[in-house]
C-alpha positions as CSV (number, residue, x, y, z in Angstrom):
1,M,0.4,-0.3,0.1
2,A,2.5,2.9,-1.2
3,T,1.6,6.3,-0.2
4,R,1.7,8.3,-3.8
5,G,3.3,11.8,-3.4
6,F,3.6,12.1,0.1
7,P,6.4,10.4,2.8
8,D,5.5,7.5,4.7
9,L,2.7,8.5,7.8
10,G,2.0,4.9,8.6
11,S,3.4,3.0,11.4
12,R,7.3,3.4,11.3
13,P,8.7,6.8,10.7
14,A,9.4,8.4,7.3
15,D,12.7,7.6,6.1
16,N,14.1,11.2,6.3
17,S,17.0,10.4,4.2
18,S,15.9,11.8,0.8
19,A,17.9,12.4,-1.9
20,A,18.8,15.8,-2.7
21,G,16.4,17.8,-4.7
22,S,13.5,15.8,-4.2
23,R,10.2,17.3,-4.4
24,A,7.2,17.0,-2.9
25,I,4.0,17.5,-4.8
26,P,3.4,20.5,-5.4
27,L,0.9,22.7,-3.6
28,D,0.1,24.8,-6.7
29,A,0.4,22.9,-10.8
30,T,3.0,25.9,-11.4
31,K,5.3,25.7,-8.9
32,E,7.1,23.4,-6.7
33,E,8.7,23.2,-3.4
34,P,11.2,21.3,-1.1
35,L,10.3,18.4,0.3
36,A,8.7,18.6,3.6
37,E,10.3,16.3,5.8
38,T,8.8,14.5,8.8
39,P,10.9,14.6,12.0
40,P,12.2,11.6,13.9
41,V,9.3,10.2,16.6
42,S,10.0,10.6,20.1
43,D,10.4,7.5,22.4
44,E,8.1,8.7,24.9
45,P,4.9,9.1,23.7
46,A,3.5,10.3,27.2
47,V,4.6,14.3,26.9
48,R,2.5,17.2,27.9
49,Y,1.6,19.2,25.6
50,V,1.8,23.1,26.5
51,A,0.2,25.7,24.2
52,L,2.2,29.5,24.0
53,D,-0.4,31.2,26.1
54,E,0.1,28.4,28.9
55,E,4.1,28.3,29.5
56,R,3.6,30.9,32.8
57,P,1.3,28.3,34.8
58,D,-1.4,30.0,37.6
59,P,-1.6,28.3,40.4
60,S,-5.5,29.3,40.8
61,I,-5.8,27.2,37.5
62,I,-6.4,23.7,38.2
63,E,-4.9,21.6,35.7
64,P,-6.7,19.2,34.3
65,G,-6.0,15.1,34.9
66,R,-3.7,15.7,37.5
67,A,-5.2,17.7,40.6
68,L,-8.4,16.1,39.7
69,A,-9.9,12.3,40.3
70,L,-13.5,11.1,39.9
71,A,-14.6,11.3,43.9
72,D,-16.4,8.4,45.5
73,F,-20.2,8.9,44.6
74,A,-21.9,7.4,47.9
75,P,-24.1,8.7,49.3
76,P,-24.0,11.6,51.9
77,S,-22.7,10.4,55.3
78,L,-25.3,11.2,57.9
79,G,-26.8,10.8,61.6
80,A,-28.6,8.0,62.3
81,G,-31.7,9.6,62.4
82,D,-31.6,10.9,58.8
83,R,-30.4,8.0,57.9
84,L,-33.9,6.4,59.1
85,V,-35.8,9.8,57.4
86,R,-33.9,8.9,54.5
87,F,-34.6,5.2,54.2
88,A,-38.9,5.6,54.6
89,Y,-39.0,8.0,52.6
90,G,-37.1,5.9,50.1
91,L,-40.1,3.1,51.0
92,G,-42.5,5.6,50.1
93,L,-44.1,6.8,53.0
94,P,-45.1,10.4,53.2
95,A,-43.4,13.5,55.0
96,G,-45.9,13.8,57.3
97,A,-45.3,9.9,58.3
98,V,-41.9,10.2,58.4
99,H,-42.3,12.7,61.4
100,P,-45.9,12.2,62.5
101,F,-45.8,14.6,65.4
102,R,-44.6,17.2,64.0
103,K,-47.2,20.3,62.5
104,R,-47.6,20.3,59.0
105,G,-47.2,23.4,57.2
106,K,-48.6,25.1,54.7
107,T,-47.7,24.2,51.2
108,R,-45.1,27.3,50.5
109,L,-42.0,28.6,49.4
110,T,-39.5,29.3,51.9
111,A,-37.0,31.1,50.0
112,T,-36.1,32.8,46.0
113,V,-33.3,31.7,44.3
114,T,-31.6,34.3,42.8
115,P,-31.0,33.1,38.6
116,P,-27.3,32.1,38.5
117,L,-27.6,31.6,34.4
118,P,-28.5,34.0,31.7
119,G,-31.4,33.7,29.6
120,D,-31.0,34.8,26.0
121,P,-32.9,38.3,25.4
122,A,-34.2,37.9,22.4
123,A,-35.7,34.8,23.2
124,G,-37.6,36.9,26.1
125,K,-38.2,39.8,24.1
126,A,-40.0,37.3,21.8
127,L,-41.8,35.3,24.6
128,R,-43.0,38.7,25.2
129,A,-44.2,39.7,22.0
130,G,-46.6,35.8,21.6
131,H,-43.8,33.6,20.3
132,F,-41.4,31.0,20.8
133,L,-38.1,31.4,19.5
134,I,-36.1,28.2,19.7
135,H,-33.3,27.0,17.9
136,G,-33.8,30.2,15.4
137,F,-37.4,29.4,14.3
138,K,-40.4,31.8,15.6
139,S,-43.2,30.0,16.7
140,P,-46.6,31.2,17.9
141,I,-47.6,31.0,21.7
142,A,-51.3,31.2,20.7
143,D,-50.6,27.9,17.7
144,T,-48.5,25.7,19.9
145,A,-49.3,22.2,20.9
146,F,-49.2,21.8,25.2
147,S,-50.4,18.1,24.9
148,G,-49.8,15.3,23.3
149,P,-46.4,14.3,20.7
150,R,-46.3,16.6,18.3
151,L,-43.3,18.8,18.7
152,P,-40.1,18.2,17.4
153,P,-37.9,16.7,20.4
154,A,-36.1,20.6,20.8
155,F,-39.5,22.0,21.5
156,E,-40.3,19.5,23.2
157,R,-37.5,19.8,25.6
158,M,-37.8,23.7,25.3
159,V,-42.0,23.7,26.0
160,H,-42.2,20.9,28.8
161,G,-39.2,21.8,30.6
162,F,-39.9,25.3,30.7
163,R,-36.4,25.9,30.0
164,W,-38.0,29.1,28.1
165,L,-37.8,30.7,31.7
166,R,-34.3,31.8,31.8
167,D,-34.3,33.7,28.7
168,L,-37.8,34.9,29.6
169,E,-36.3,36.3,32.6
170,S,-33.6,38.1,30.3
171,G,-35.9,39.5,27.9
172,G,-37.7,42.0,30.6
173,T,-38.6,43.5,34.4
174,R,-40.3,41.2,36.3
175,A,-43.6,43.2,36.0
176,Q,-43.4,42.6,32.3
177,C,-42.6,39.9,32.7
178,A,-44.7,37.7,35.3
179,Q,-47.7,38.1,33.4
180,V,-46.3,36.2,30.5
181,A,-45.4,33.6,32.8
182,E,-48.3,33.4,34.2
183,R,-50.4,32.9,31.0
184,I,-47.6,30.1,29.6
185,L,-47.7,28.5,32.8
186,A,-51.8,28.6,33.0
187,T,-52.2,26.7,29.3
188,W,-49.7,24.1,30.0
189,L,-51.0,23.0,33.2
190,A,-55.0,23.2,31.5
191,A,-53.5,21.1,28.6
192,N,-51.8,18.9,31.2
193,P,-54.1,18.4,33.8
194,K,-52.8,15.1,35.1
195,P,-49.7,12.6,34.0
196,D,-49.8,10.8,30.9
197,P,-47.4,8.8,28.8
198,T,-46.6,12.1,26.5
199,P,-43.7,14.2,26.5
200,A,-44.3,16.5,28.7
201,W,-44.2,13.6,31.2
202,D,-40.5,12.0,30.3
203,V,-38.6,12.3,33.3
204,G,-36.1,15.0,32.1
205,N,-38.5,16.9,30.6
206,V,-40.3,17.0,34.5
207,G,-37.4,17.3,36.3
208,H,-36.3,20.6,34.1
209,R,-39.7,22.0,34.4
210,L,-39.7,21.2,38.4
211,L,-36.1,22.5,38.7
212,G,-36.8,25.7,36.4
213,W,-40.1,26.4,38.6
214,M,-38.0,26.7,41.5
215,V,-35.3,28.7,40.2
216,H,-37.7,31.3,38.5
217,A,-40.3,31.3,41.1
218,P,-41.1,35.1,41.6
219,L,-41.8,35.0,37.6
220,L,-44.6,32.4,38.0
221,L,-45.9,33.4,41.8
222,S,-46.0,37.4,42.0
223,G,-49.4,37.7,40.4
224,Q,-52.1,38.7,42.9
225,D,-54.5,35.5,42.0
226,R,-54.2,33.9,44.9
227,A,-56.4,31.1,43.8
228,F,-53.4,30.9,41.2
229,R,-50.4,31.0,43.1
230,S,-52.0,28.0,45.6
231,R,-53.0,26.0,42.5
232,V,-48.8,27.0,40.9
233,L,-48.3,25.5,45.1
234,H,-50.1,21.8,45.0
235,T,-48.8,21.7,41.5
236,I,-45.2,21.8,42.1
237,E,-45.9,19.3,45.4
238,D,-48.0,16.9,42.8
239,T,-45.1,16.6,40.4
240,A,-42.7,16.1,42.6
241,R,-44.3,13.4,44.5
242,W,-44.6,12.1,41.0
243,L,-40.9,12.0,40.4
244,D,-40.2,10.6,43.9
245,R,-41.8,7.5,42.0
246,R,-40.3,7.9,38.8
247,V,-36.8,9.4,38.8
248,G,-35.4,6.0,38.7
249,K,-37.2,5.3,35.2
250,A,-35.5,8.3,32.9
251,D,-34.6,7.3,29.5
252,D,-30.8,8.5,29.4
253,R,-28.9,9.0,33.0
254,L,-28.4,13.1,32.1
255,S,-32.4,12.6,32.5
256,E,-31.8,10.9,35.9
257,V,-29.3,13.4,36.7
258,A,-32.1,16.5,36.3
259,G,-34.9,14.5,38.1
260,W,-32.8,14.2,41.3
261,C,-31.6,17.7,40.9
262,A,-35.4,18.5,40.8
263,L,-36.1,16.5,44.0
264,V,-32.9,18.2,45.6
265,A,-34.4,21.9,44.6
266,V,-37.7,21.2,45.8
267,G,-36.4,19.3,49.4
268,L,-34.7,22.8,50.0
269,L,-36.8,25.5,49.1
270,M,-40.6,23.9,50.0
271,A,-41.6,23.7,53.6
272,D,-40.9,20.5,54.8
273,G,-38.6,19.1,52.8
274,K,-35.9,17.6,54.4
275,P,-37.0,13.9,54.0
276,R,-36.9,15.2,50.0
277,R,-34.0,16.2,50.0
278,L,-31.8,13.6,52.1
279,Y,-33.3,11.0,49.9
280,G,-32.7,13.2,46.4
281,E,-29.4,14.1,47.7
282,A,-28.7,10.5,48.0
283,G,-29.9,9.8,44.4
284,L,-28.3,12.6,42.9
285,V,-25.2,11.5,44.1
286,R,-25.5,7.7,42.9
287,A,-26.7,9.4,39.3
288,L,-23.4,11.8,38.8
289,G,-21.4,8.9,39.2
290,E,-22.9,7.1,36.3
291,L,-22.8,9.9,34.1
292,V,-19.6,10.5,32.9
293,G,-16.4,8.4,32.6
294,D,-13.1,9.0,34.4
295,D,-12.3,11.9,32.5
296,G,-15.6,13.9,32.8
297,G,-17.1,13.5,29.9
298,V,-20.5,12.7,29.8
299,L,-21.2,9.3,28.6
300,S,-23.4,10.7,25.5
301,R,-20.2,11.9,24.6
302,S,-22.6,15.1,23.8
303,P,-21.0,18.7,24.2
304,L,-24.4,19.5,24.8
305,C,-25.1,17.3,27.3
306,Q,-21.9,18.7,28.5
307,I,-23.7,22.0,28.7
308,E,-26.6,20.9,30.5
309,A,-25.1,18.9,33.2
310,I,-22.7,22.6,34.1
311,E,-26.6,23.8,34.0
312,L,-28.1,21.6,36.4
313,L,-25.8,21.3,38.7
314,V,-25.1,25.4,39.1
315,S,-28.9,25.9,39.2
316,L,-29.4,23.2,42.0
317,R,-26.3,25.0,43.5
318,A,-27.8,28.1,43.5
319,C,-31.1,27.0,45.5
320,Y,-28.3,25.7,48.4
321,E,-27.1,28.9,48.5
322,A,-30.9,30.7,48.3
323,V,-31.6,28.6,51.6
324,R,-28.0,29.8,53.1
325,A,-27.3,25.5,53.2
326,E,-23.8,24.1,52.5
327,P,-24.4,22.4,49.0
328,L,-22.6,18.8,48.6
329,P,-19.5,18.7,47.8
330,Q,-19.9,16.3,45.2
331,I,-21.7,19.2,43.0
332,Q,-18.3,21.0,43.5
333,T,-16.3,17.6,42.6
334,M,-18.7,17.0,38.9
335,L,-18.1,20.7,38.0
336,T,-14.9,20.6,38.3
337,L,-15.1,17.6,36.5
338,L,-17.1,18.2,33.2
339,V,-15.6,21.9,32.3
340,P,-11.7,20.9,31.2
341,P,-13.5,18.4,28.4
342,L,-15.9,21.2,27.2
343,L,-12.9,23.2,26.7
344,A,-11.5,20.4,24.7
345,L,-14.4,21.1,22.1
346,L,-13.7,25.0,21.6
347,H,-12.0,26.1,18.6
348,G,-10.2,29.5,18.4
349,D,-13.1,31.7,18.1
350,G,-14.3,30.2,21.3
351,A,-17.0,28.6,20.3
352,L,-18.1,24.7,20.1
353,G,-17.4,22.2,17.5
354,N,-20.4,20.3,15.8
355,W,-20.0,17.4,17.4
356,Q,-23.2,14.6,18.4
357,G,-25.9,16.7,16.6
358,A,-24.6,20.3,18.5
359,G,-23.9,22.9,16.9
360,A,-21.3,26.1,16.7
361,V,-22.7,27.3,20.3
362,S,-21.5,31.0,20.3
363,A,-18.5,31.8,22.4
364,E,-20.5,34.0,24.8
365,R,-22.8,31.1,25.9
366,I,-19.9,28.9,27.0
367,E,-18.0,31.6,28.7
368,Q,-21.3,32.3,30.8
369,V,-22.0,28.5,31.9
370,V,-18.0,28.3,32.0
371,R,-18.1,31.8,34.5
372,A,-21.1,30.3,36.3
373,S,-20.1,27.1,37.0
374,G,-16.6,28.9,39.0
375,V,-14.1,26.3,37.4
376,R,-10.7,28.1,36.1
377,T,-9.2,25.6,34.2
378,R,-7.7,24.4,30.8
379,P,-8.9,21.5,27.7
380,L,-8.6,18.4,28.6
381,R,-6.2,17.0,25.5
382,D,-6.2,13.8,25.5
383,A,-9.8,12.4,26.6
384,R,-9.0,9.0,25.9
385,Q,-12.6,7.5,27.6
386,W,-14.9,11.0,26.5
387,G,-13.8,9.9,22.6
388,Y,-12.0,13.4,22.0
389,Q,-8.5,14.5,21.3
390,R,-7.7,18.0,21.0
391,T,-4.5,19.3,19.7
392,S,-3.2,23.2,19.7
393,A,0.0,24.9,17.5
394,G,0.6,28.3,17.2
395,K,-3.2,30.0,16.4
396,A,-4.4,25.8,15.0
397,V,-6.5,23.8,17.2
398,L,-7.6,20.1,16.1
399,Q,-10.6,18.2,17.2
400,F,-9.9,14.7,16.1
401,D,-13.3,11.8,17.3
402,A,-10.7,8.9,18.2
403,G,-14.0,7.4,20.6
404,P,-16.7,4.6,19.8
405,P,-19.8,5.9,19.6
406,P,-22.0,6.2,22.3
407,V,-24.1,3.3,24.0
408,A,-27.8,2.9,23.2
409,R,-28.9,3.9,26.7
410,H,-27.2,6.6,26.9
411,T,-27.3,8.0,23.6
412,R,-29.3,11.7,22.6
413,D,-28.9,12.7,18.8
414,G,-26.1,10.4,18.2
415,C,-23.6,10.5,15.3
416,A,-21.7,8.2,13.5
417,S,-18.5,10.5,13.7
418,T,-15.8,8.1,14.4
419,L,-12.1,9.5,13.1
420,A,-13.9,12.5,11.9
421,F,-12.1,15.8,12.8
422,E,-12.4,19.7,12.8
423,F,-9.6,21.9,12.2
424,S,-9.5,26.2,12.8
425,H,-6.8,29.1,12.6
426,G,-7.3,31.9,14.9
427,P,-11.2,32.8,14.7
428,E,-11.4,30.7,10.9
429,R,-12.7,27.3,10.6
430,L,-11.4,25.4,7.8
431,I,-12.5,21.6,8.5
432,V,-16.1,20.9,10.0
433,N,-18.7,19.1,10.2
434,C,-22.1,19.2,9.6
435,G,-23.9,19.2,12.9
436,G,-27.0,20.7,13.8
437,A,-29.0,17.6,14.5
438,A,-30.0,18.5,17.9
439,F,-31.6,21.3,16.4
440,A,-33.8,20.0,13.8
441,G,-37.3,21.2,13.4
442,G,-36.4,24.9,13.9
443,L,-34.4,26.2,10.8
444,I,-33.2,22.9,10.1
445,P,-35.9,21.0,8.9
446,L,-36.4,17.6,10.4
447,R,-36.3,15.4,7.4
448,L,-32.6,16.0,7.9
449,E,-31.8,15.2,10.9
450,Q,-30.9,11.4,10.2
451,G,-29.2,12.7,7.7
452,L,-27.2,15.2,9.7
453,R,-26.4,11.9,11.8
454,A,-24.8,10.1,8.7
455,T,-21.2,9.0,8.6
456,A,-21.0,11.3,5.5
457,A,-22.2,14.2,7.4
458,H,-19.0,14.8,9.0
459,S,-15.4,15.3,7.9
460,T,-14.1,11.2,7.6
461,L,-14.0,8.1,5.7
462,T,-17.2,6.1,3.8
463,I,-17.2,3.1,2.0
464,D,-19.9,2.6,-0.6
465,D,-21.9,5.7,1.5
466,F,-22.9,3.5,4.4
467,N,-22.3,4.6,8.1
468,S,-19.4,3.6,10.1
469,T,-22.2,2.9,12.8
470,A,-26.2,2.0,12.2
471,V,-27.6,5.5,12.4
472,L,-31.3,4.8,13.7
473,I,-34.6,7.1,14.5
474,N,-35.0,8.5,17.8
475,G,-31.5,9.6,18.1
476,R,-29.9,6.3,18.9
477,L,-27.5,4.2,17.4
478,G,-26.9,0.4,16.3
479,S,-24.2,-1.5,15.5
480,G,-20.7,-0.3,14.0
481,V,-17.5,0.9,15.5
482,S,-17.2,-1.1,18.6
483,E,-13.7,-0.6,18.8
484,V,-11.3,2.3,18.2
485,E,-7.3,2.3,18.7
486,V,-5.5,5.8,19.8
487,D,-1.8,6.3,19.7
488,R,-0.8,10.1,20.5
489,R,3.3,11.1,20.3
490,T,4.9,14.0,20.3
491,L,7.8,14.1,17.2
492,S,10.5,16.2,17.9
493,A,12.3,18.8,15.6
494,E,15.4,18.5,14.2
495,G,17.1,21.5,13.2
496,T,15.5,25.0,13.1
497,G,12.0,23.4,11.6
498,P,9.1,22.7,13.8
499,G,8.3,19.8,15.6
500,A,4.7,18.1,15.3
501,T,1.7,16.1,17.1
502,R,0.8,12.9,15.7
503,I,-2.6,11.0,15.9
504,E,-3.3,7.6,14.5
505,A,-6.4,6.1,15.1
506,S,-8.3,3.2,14.0
507,H,-11.9,1.8,14.0
508,N,-13.5,-1.8,12.9
509,G,-16.9,-0.2,11.9
510,Y,-16.9,-1.7,8.5
511,V,-14.9,-5.0,9.6
512,G,-18.2,-7.1,9.8
513,R,-19.2,-5.9,6.3
514,Y,-16.1,-5.0,4.0
515,G,-13.6,-6.6,6.2
516,L,-11.6,-3.6,6.1
517,V,-10.2,-1.5,9.4
518,H,-10.1,2.4,8.3
519,R,-7.0,4.1,9.9
520,R,-6.3,7.8,9.8
521,I,-2.9,9.5,10.8
522,L,-3.1,13.0,11.7
523,I,0.3,15.3,11.9
524,L,0.1,18.5,13.2
525,R,3.4,20.7,12.7
526,D,3.8,23.3,15.8
527,D,3.5,26.4,14.0
528,G,0.0,25.4,12.9
529,T,0.6,26.2,9.5
530,E,0.7,22.8,7.9
531,L,-2.1,19.7,8.6
532,R,-1.2,16.2,7.1
533,G,-3.3,13.5,6.8
534,E,-3.4,9.6,6.3
535,D,-6.0,7.9,5.6
536,L,-5.6,3.4,5.3
537,L,-8.0,0.7,5.0
538,V,-6.4,-2.5,5.9
539,P,-7.5,-6.1,5.8
540,A,-9.1,-7.0,9.2
541,G,-8.0,-10.7,8.1
542,R,-5.1,-12.0,6.9
543,K,-6.7,-12.8,3.5
544,G,-8.5,-9.5,1.9
545,K,-11.8,-10.4,0.2
546,R,-11.7,-9.6,-3.8
547,G,-13.5,-7.2,-5.6
548,M,-13.8,-3.6,-5.9
549,I,-15.2,-0.5,-3.4
550,G,-16.0,3.0,-3.6
551,V,-14.5,5.0,-1.0
552,A,-15.6,8.8,-0.4
553,L,-13.3,11.4,1.7
554,R,-15.1,13.9,2.8
555,F,-13.8,17.3,4.3
556,H,-16.7,19.9,5.0
557,L,-15.6,23.3,4.9
558,G,-16.4,25.7,7.1
559,P,-18.7,29.4,6.2
560,H,-17.8,31.6,3.7
561,I,-14.5,30.6,2.4
562,E,-13.7,31.0,-1.4
563,L,-12.7,28.0,-3.8
564,A,-10.6,27.7,-6.6
565,A,-9.2,24.6,-8.2
566,S,-6.2,23.6,-9.5
567,A,-5.0,23.2,-13.0
568,D,-4.4,19.0,-12.5
569,G,-8.0,18.3,-10.3
570,K,-5.5,17.5,-7.3
571,G,-5.2,20.4,-6.0
572,V,-7.9,23.3,-4.2
573,T,-7.1,26.9,-3.1
574,L,-9.4,28.0,-0.1
575,S,-9.5,31.9,0.5
576,L,-10.7,32.9,4.4
577,P,-12.8,35.7,4.9
578,D,-9.8,36.8,7.3
579,G,-7.7,37.4,3.8
580,S,-5.4,34.0,4.4
581,L,-5.0,31.2,2.2
582,W,-4.7,27.5,2.4
583,Q,-4.2,25.0,-0.3
584,F,-5.8,21.4,-0.4
585,R,-4.0,18.9,-2.1
586,S,-5.1,15.3,-2.8
587,G,-1.6,12.4,-3.2
588,R,-3.2,10.2,-5.4
589,D,-6.9,11.6,-6.8
590,A,-9.1,14.3,-7.9
591,V,-10.5,16.6,-5.6
592,G,-14.2,17.6,-6.2
593,I,-16.1,20.1,-4.7
594,E,-19.9,19.5,-3.4
595,E,-22.9,21.0,-1.5
596,S,-23.3,21.0,1.6
597,L,-24.5,22.9,5.3
598,W,-23.5,23.7,8.6
599,A,-24.8,24.9,11.9
600,D,-24.1,28.0,13.9
601,G,-25.1,28.4,17.1
602,L,-28.3,29.7,16.7
603,G,-29.4,26.3,15.3
604,R,-29.8,28.3,11.1
605,P,-28.5,25.9,8.4
606,I,-25.6,27.7,6.5
607,G,-25.1,26.9,3.0
608,T,-21.0,25.7,2.7
609,R,-19.2,23.4,0.5
610,Q,-17.1,20.1,0.8
611,L,-14.3,18.6,-0.7
612,V,-14.2,15.3,-1.5
613,V,-12.1,12.9,-2.8
614,T,-13.8,9.9,-4.3
615,A,-11.9,6.5,-5.5
616,K,-12.9,2.6,-6.5
617,V,-10.4,0.6,-5.0
618,P,-9.4,-3.0,-4.2
619,R,-11.1,-4.5,-0.8
620,S,-7.8,-6.0,-0.2
621,G,-7.1,-2.7,1.1
622,E,-5.6,0.7,0.0
623,S,-4.5,4.5,1.4
624,F,-4.9,8.1,0.5
625,S,-2.6,10.5,1.5
626,W,-3.7,14.0,1.7
627,L,-2.3,18.0,2.9
628,L,-3.7,21.2,4.5
629,K,-0.9,24.1,4.1
630,K,-1.0,27.9,4.5
631,M,0.4,29.6,1.7
632,R,-0.4,33.7,3.5
């Protein structure tokens, strides 16, 4: 499997004894450049990679992976009396039975919470004007189906989870917003008078709804209608009682965490809530221990879920602060674990990469979430268990999906993205994934949801347009990739030339159908101006299968990039909005240009293009080399 036109990027270091005058494949058909030699591989792969802005460590910043370890998430230690109360409440005894000689107080709130997270002012003003603004799509509140399974999943989570309360709080004064909140709540209660098997009573939506009611209670209880206030308070109690029995039956672990957070919040803020609080804290601690891997990444591998988990814990911590109680220590421990993996998926513009259905969530929102967490840390570069590799060099950032897809019980908007990558330089994104599956139903049509989760919607290799992992309905994934091998090392520099970071990964998603392992090697120079890659198809057994297969390497491009093809068809010049010039070069086959789309952080689909290298190759295996280099 000789690579045509590039030095060998496989398991062995390239031979650097090239004859004088050797030439690489020209980046421009009219011009040649000297051969770019691959530096020798260091014998020590375990190296900490330090960016230029990290040379002076700040002692107040926690080093991810060094000062952190997953705590023992056992139920909180309690005295004998409180243990008995927690045990009895867990058996289903009501709070009055747990304390039979205590006079039961009225159903009331004992404190109000200062919302710790700002919402979207534009969405808040839209609510005041009579519209939901969800992922860029404006929908009249009067036309919204508040009951039944008729809303897209993204709308279900926003409407039934009352996540719009945060936006409304940011959209005006309390006097301006309270009537809107009460009106929407009254409409929702009329449409959902009792629990039923619809999305309104999904454990995750109930948890978010109940927690939102606690955090934003003044918006819902500020009116002069005493009967309505009493109805809302009794609805909170009834909903919490329903959740007591159902929280362990959530569809996924994050939904369960949302349910436990809500129960703890109700226990903290409602009168006579101590038994529920003790019960909820024990359940929350157990669920948190099962939510993330050892490196702090949620098991769904979704950055949107990572953000959601942080927001849930930040909101719950605010409830503790409202009653002047000491938060569970596991809350801060978990926040300290959750933030570094999230930072690993940020590009140079501070916004999120498009992974597992996410769009490019804005730098402003990410900054708000991280600031609210109170955690100061650096990105986690080698998140092996979460599955993402990050390399920063100069102004360049490389993100690489080097992990198997999430298992079915953890999946949300799951994508077949194994061995895809994203690459940015400064504020400009060069290579991206489409993203946006989690926003489908807004400006992104719902019919595109499964296509945006497919392998072809990511910057990686496909065989015969088959997904590396089966993409199923309802955000689930089927069989496919089950094993991913990763090797990361530093390539030392020779002379005055720059060194590089080399990441090699392989997956078995095509072994069952084609008997081939896909291996991808990425080498990013330390100055961030050159990214070399090689994609290999290697027979899984000793004997390769016969016949030919169709292979496509897709490189989805960031928005607003102008393209010009080279004369020989194997190169494309990329002109970026900041005026810089890059060139992509294929080592063996012509490069085609096709239409694509990219989802921004507001869920808007932006038309872009993609570079596609296609070929018919034998089932015995083949290799494809390519180069992306900054020219100006």
